[in-house]
C-alpha positions as CSV (number, residue, x, y, z in Angstrom):
1,X,28.8,0.2,-34.7
2,X,25.0,-0.1,-33.9
3,X,24.0,2.2,-30.7
4,X,20.3,1.5,-30.0
5,X,19.0,2.7,-27.2
6,X,18.4,0.2,-24.4
7,X,15.1,0.5,-22.5
8,X,15.7,0.5,-19.0
9,X,13.0,-0.6,-16.6
10,X,13.5,0.7,-12.9
11,X,11.3,-2.0,-10.5
12,X,10.4,-1.2,-7.0
13,X,9.6,-2.9,-4.2
14,X,8.1,-2.1,-1.0
15,X,9.9,-0.8,1.6
16,X,8.3,-3.3,3.5
17,X,7.3,-6.7,2.7
18,X,3.9,-8.0,3.5
19,X,5.6,-11.0,4.7
20,X,7.9,-9.0,7.0
21,X,5.1,-7.4,8.4
22,X,3.0,-10.4,8.8
23,X,5.9,-12.2,10.3
24,X,6.1,-10.0,12.9
25,X,2.6,-9.5,14.1
26,X,2.6,-13.8,14.3
27,X,5.7,-13.6,16.4
28,X,4.5,-11.4,18.5
29,X,1.0,-13.4,18.9
30,X,3.5,-16.1,19.3
31,X,5.5,-14.3,22.3
32,X,2.6,-14.1,24.4
33,X,1.3,-18.1,23.6
34,X,-1.2,-16.7,21.3
35,X,-2.6,-18.2,18.5
36,X,-1.5,-17.1,14.7
37,X,-3.5,-15.1,12.6
38,X,-4.5,-17.0,9.3
39,X,-3.4,-14.5,5.9
40,X,-6.4,-14.0,5.3
41,X,-6.9,-12.1,8.8
42,X,-3.2,-10.9,8.4
43,X,-4.6,-9.2,5.0
44,X,-7.0,-7.2,6.3
45,X,-4.8,-6.4,9.2
46,X,-2.4,-4.7,6.7
47,X,-5.1,-3.1,4.8
48,X,-6.1,-1.1,8.1
49,X,-2.6,-0.3,8.7
50,X,-2.6,0.8,4.8
51,X,-5.7,2.5,5.6
52,X,-5.0,3.9,9.3
53,X,-1.7,5.4,7.0
54,X,-3.6,7.3,4.3
55,X,-2.9,10.8,4.2
56,X,0.1,11.1,6.4
57,X,1.7,14.0,5.6
58,X,5.9,13.7,4.8
59,X,7.7,16.8,5.8
60,X,11.3,18.3,5.9
61,X,12.2,20.8,8.6
62,X,8.2,22.1,8.5
63,X,7.8,22.2,5.0
64,X,5.8,19.5,3.2
65,X,7.2,17.3,0.5
66,X,5.1,14.6,0.2
67,X,2.3,12.7,1.7
68,X,1.1,8.7,2.2
69,X,-1.6,7.8,-0.4
70,X,-3.5,4.8,-0.4
71,X,-3.6,3.4,-4.2
72,X,-5.3,0.4,-5.5
73,X,-5.1,-2.0,-8.4
74,X,-6.9,-5.3,-9.4
75,X,-4.4,-7.2,-7.5
76,X,-3.4,-5.7,-4.5
77,X,-3.5,-2.7,-2.6
78,X,-0.4,-0.1,-2.1
79,X,0.5,2.6,0.7
80,X,2.4,4.9,-1.3
81,X,4.8,8.2,-0.4
82,X,4.0,10.3,-3.3
83,X,6.9,12.9,-3.1
84,X,6.9,16.2,-4.7
85,X,10.2,16.3,-6.5
86,X,12.2,19.5,-8.0
87,X,10.7,20.9,-11.1
88,X,7.3,19.4,-10.7
89,X,8.3,16.0,-10.8
90,X,6.2,13.5,-8.9
91,X,7.8,10.3,-7.6
92,X,5.8,7.5,-5.6
93,X,7.5,4.7,-3.8
94,X,5.8,1.7,-2.7
95,X,5.7,1.6,1.1
96,X,3.4,-1.2,2.3
97,X,1.3,-3.5,0.0
98,X,-1.4,-6.2,0.4
99,X,-3.6,-8.6,-2.2
100,X,-6.4,-7.4,-3.3
101,X,-9.0,-10.1,-2.2
102,X,-11.3,-7.4,-0.7
103,X,-13.2,-5.2,-3.3
104,X,-12.8,-6.0,-7.7
105,X,-12.2,-2.6,-9.4
106,X,-14.9,-1.7,-12.5
107,X,-11.7,-1.2,-15.2
108,X,-9.7,-4.0,-16.6
109,X,-6.7,-2.1,-16.4
110,X,-3.9,-3.0,-13.1
111,X,-2.7,0.8,-13.7
112,X,-2.9,2.3,-10.0
113,X,-5.1,4.6,-8.8
114,X,-4.5,7.1,-6.2
115,X,-6.9,8.0,-3.7
116,X,-6.9,11.2,-2.0
117,X,-9.9,11.0,-0.5
118,X,-9.2,8.5,0.9
119,X,-11.1,5.0,2.1
120,X,-13.4,3.5,5.1
121,X,-12.7,-0.3,5.7
122,X,-15.8,-1.7,6.9
123,X,-16.2,-5.3,8.9
124,X,-19.7,-6.9,7.6
125,X,-20.4,-10.1,8.4
126,X,-16.6,-11.0,9.5
127,X,-15.6,-10.0,5.7
128,X,-13.7,-6.4,5.5
129,X,-15.1,-4.3,2.4
130,X,-13.8,-1.2,1.1
131,X,-15.3,1.8,0.7
132,X,-14.3,4.5,-1.1
133,X,-14.8,8.2,-0.6
């Protein structure tokens, strides 16, 4: 009997999907008889939510067990929960993601870069610009 090892891949999806967040935003706009936002504006709103939540501490009974971190890849920007597990094992959980239409990375790999120092989002001529600290 052949007992080859099976390769296991774990796929994690964001806790809050882009569509879920943007549909809720546009539902609120409709509720108050206001116009819905276009996709590019919604991307900007979600990006700003991600940047505002960056560096929020995750605690359990006053002990910090992790934090929220801004992460960037060539194709997306993600707010991840970085949890400190036992045996010095860190676990990252994607919470919110948005398509990266705001900046290009210098390298071609799509490995996520965790930005511990955060980012600044600026509006320059009605275009959002991401600056890394």
